[in-house]
C-alpha positions as CSV (number, residue, x, y, z in Angstrom):
1,M,-17.3,13.3,-17.8
2,N,-16.8,9.6,-18.5
3,K,-15.6,7.1,-15.9
4,I,-12.0,6.9,-17.3
5,T,-11.7,10.7,-17.2
6,L,-13.2,10.9,-13.7
7,T,-10.8,8.2,-12.5
8,A,-7.8,10.0,-14.0
9,A,-8.9,13.3,-12.3
10,L,-9.3,11.5,-9.0
11,L,-5.8,10.0,-9.2
12,V,-4.3,13.4,-9.9
13,A,-6.2,14.9,-7.0
14,L,-5.0,12.2,-4.6
15,A,-1.4,12.1,-5.7
16,L,1.2,13.4,-3.3
17,A,-1.2,12.9,-0.5
18,A,-1.5,10.3,2.3
19,C,-3.8,9.0,5.1
20,S,-2.1,9.7,8.4
21,K,-2.5,8.4,12.0
22,E,-3.8,11.8,13.0
23,E,-6.9,11.2,10.7
24,T,-8.0,8.2,12.6
25,P,-10.9,8.5,15.1
26,S,-9.8,9.0,18.7
27,S,-13.1,8.5,20.4
28,S,-12.9,4.7,20.5
29,S,-9.9,2.5,21.2
30,S,-11.3,-0.1,18.7
31,T,-10.9,2.3,15.8
32,S,-7.8,4.2,16.7
33,A,-4.4,3.3,15.2
34,P,-1.8,1.6,17.5
35,A,0.7,4.1,18.9
36,A,4.0,4.2,17.2
37,A,7.0,2.7,19.1
38,A,8.8,5.2,21.3
39,T,12.1,4.4,19.6
40,S,11.9,3.9,15.8
41,Q,13.6,0.8,14.3
42,P,15.8,1.5,11.3
43,V,14.0,0.8,8.1
44,T,15.7,-2.1,6.2
45,T,14.5,-4.4,3.5
46,E,15.8,-7.3,5.6
47,A,13.5,-6.4,8.4
48,I,10.6,-6.2,6.0
49,E,11.3,-9.5,4.4
50,A,11.7,-11.2,7.8
51,G,8.8,-9.5,9.6
52,A,6.0,-8.6,7.1
53,Q,3.8,-10.4,4.6
54,G,2.0,-9.1,1.5
55,F,1.5,-10.0,-2.1
56,T,3.7,-9.3,-5.1
57,V,2.7,-7.4,-8.3
58,G,5.0,-7.0,-11.3
59,S,8.3,-8.6,-12.4
60,P,9.2,-11.2,-9.8
61,M,12.9,-11.3,-10.9
62,S,13.4,-7.5,-11.0
63,A,16.4,-6.1,-9.2
64,R,14.1,-3.1,-8.3
65,T,11.7,-4.0,-5.5
66,V,9.4,-1.5,-3.8
67,Y,7.7,-2.4,-0.5
68,V,4.4,-0.6,0.0
69,F,2.7,-0.4,3.4
70,Y,-1.0,0.4,2.6
71,D,-4.4,0.5,4.2
72,A,-7.4,-0.9,2.3
73,Q,-9.5,2.0,3.3
74,C,-7.0,4.7,2.2
75,P,-7.9,6.5,-1.0
76,H,-4.3,7.7,-1.5
77,C,-3.2,4.0,-1.5
78,S,-5.8,3.4,-4.2
79,A,-4.3,6.2,-6.2
80,L,-0.8,4.6,-5.9
81,W,-2.2,1.2,-6.8
82,Y,-3.3,2.6,-10.2
83,A,-0.2,4.7,-10.6
84,A,2.0,1.7,-10.2
85,K,0.3,-0.5,-12.8
86,P,2.3,1.0,-15.8
87,L,5.5,0.2,-14.1
88,K,4.9,-3.5,-13.2
89,S,6.9,-4.8,-16.1
90,Q,10.0,-3.0,-14.8
91,A,9.8,-3.5,-11.1
92,K,8.4,-5.7,-8.3
93,F,5.9,-4.1,-5.9
94,V,5.2,-5.9,-2.6
95,W,2.0,-4.6,-1.2
96,I,1.9,-5.0,2.6
97,P,-1.5,-4.4,4.2
98,I,-1.8,-2.8,7.6
99,R,-4.6,-1.5,9.9
100,L,-4.3,2.2,10.3
101,L,-7.8,3.8,9.7
102,N,-10.5,1.5,11.0
103,D,-11.7,-2.1,11.5
104,S,-12.6,-2.5,7.9
105,S,-9.0,-1.9,7.0
106,A,-8.0,-5.1,8.7
107,T,-10.9,-7.3,7.6
108,Q,-10.6,-6.2,3.9
109,A,-6.8,-6.6,4.0
110,A,-7.3,-10.1,5.4
111,A,-9.8,-10.9,2.6
112,I,-7.3,-9.8,0.0
113,L,-4.5,-11.9,1.5
114,A,-6.8,-14.9,1.8
115,A,-7.8,-14.8,-1.8
116,K,-6.5,-17.4,-4.3
117,D,-5.4,-14.4,-6.4
118,P,-4.6,-11.5,-4.2
119,V,-3.8,-9.2,-7.2
120,A,-7.3,-9.8,-8.7
121,A,-8.9,-9.4,-5.2
122,M,-7.1,-6.1,-4.8
123,D,-8.3,-5.0,-8.3
124,A,-11.9,-6.0,-7.3
125,H,-11.6,-4.2,-4.0
126,E,-10.2,-0.9,-5.5
127,N,-12.9,-1.0,-8.3
128,S,-15.6,-1.4,-5.6
129,M,-14.1,1.4,-3.5
130,M,-14.0,3.6,-6.7
131,D,-17.7,2.8,-7.3
132,H,-18.5,3.7,-3.6
133,K,-19.6,0.1,-2.9
134,G,-17.5,-0.4,0.2
135,G,-14.8,-2.8,-1.0
136,I,-14.2,-6.5,-0.8
137,K,-15.9,-8.7,1.9
138,P,-14.2,-11.6,3.7
139,E,-15.3,-15.1,2.8
140,G,-14.7,-17.8,5.4
141,D,-12.3,-17.7,8.3
142,V,-9.6,-15.0,7.9
143,S,-8.2,-15.1,11.4
144,A,-4.8,-16.2,10.2
145,Q,-4.7,-13.3,7.8
146,L,-5.8,-10.9,10.5
147,A,-2.8,-12.0,12.5
148,V,-0.6,-11.2,9.5
149,V,-2.1,-7.7,9.2
150,K,-1.5,-7.1,12.9
151,K,2.1,-8.1,12.6
152,N,2.6,-5.9,9.5
153,T,1.1,-3.0,11.5
154,E,3.4,-3.5,14.3
155,L,6.4,-3.4,12.0
156,F,5.0,-0.2,10.3
157,N,4.8,1.4,13.8
158,K,8.3,0.2,14.7
159,F,9.7,1.9,11.6
160,G,8.1,5.2,12.8
161,F,6.0,5.7,9.7
162,N,3.0,8.1,10.2
163,S,1.0,7.7,7.1
164,V,0.1,5.4,4.2
165,P,1.1,4.6,1.6
166,S,4.6,4.3,2.9
167,L,7.1,3.1,0.3
168,V,10.6,1.5,0.9
169,T,13.1,0.6,-1.8
170,K,16.8,-0.2,-1.9
171,N,19.1,1.3,-4.6
172,A,20.3,-1.7,-6.7
173,Q,23.8,-0.1,-7.1
174,T,24.5,1.5,-3.8
175,G,22.3,-0.5,-1.4
176,A,21.0,2.8,0.1
177,I,17.4,2.7,1.5
178,T,15.0,5.3,0.3
179,T,11.5,5.8,1.8
180,H,8.5,8.0,0.9
181,E,5.2,8.6,2.7
182,G,2.4,9.5,0.4
183,S,1.0,8.7,-3.0
184,M,2.8,9.7,-6.3
185,Q,1.9,10.0,-9.9
186,T,3.4,7.5,-12.3
187,P,6.3,9.6,-13.5
188,D,7.4,10.5,-9.9
189,L,7.0,6.9,-8.8
190,A,9.2,5.8,-11.8
191,A,11.9,8.2,-10.6
192,F,11.6,6.9,-7.0
193,V,11.9,3.3,-8.2
194,G,14.7,4.1,-10.7
195,V,12.9,3.0,-13.9
196,Q,11.9,4.6,-17.1
197,P,8.4,6.3,-17.0
198,P,5.9,5.0,-19.5
199,P,5.5,7.1,-22.7
200,P,2.6,9.6,-22.6
201,A,-0.8,8.2,-23.7
202,Q,-1.5,9.3,-27.3
């Protein structure tokens, strides 16, 4: 089986799955996820735009924006990263890194945010993870970006989400908020976003 076929098979296997808080180690406070807020805050795009930072992939002027809370160590987030690529000409995806699984989640997220080209850094990270090489490593001081990841995680918890990837979008016509926890294959993601799925590969 070649690498492309193996990658496709992996994405199918990971689709409709998620990494949850329950999967985090509980033996050490340094590696357990922060507890969710007792009272969840309503999920709004305004709260995300005011309280979270990430990087944008896709059409910057698109009326269809999808906010994706993700963990750099989550394989289901990796699956969604690849599933979203065929849709980037039709929608804008804002990838918001959080720390859910372990300490590497935070440092790798900070490294991606600190990169001159976060999209290229994310690609390099996901390719490294796919090759079982551990992912991207920070270069230089990323303390400012670690603070961003912490703030993103706090908002994720205030929203009451339990797993990554967690997606949020607003209907361009009605203004209604739609959320989804877990990865999706490209056709399902297209339906969630409200765009046309790409034609099947020949």
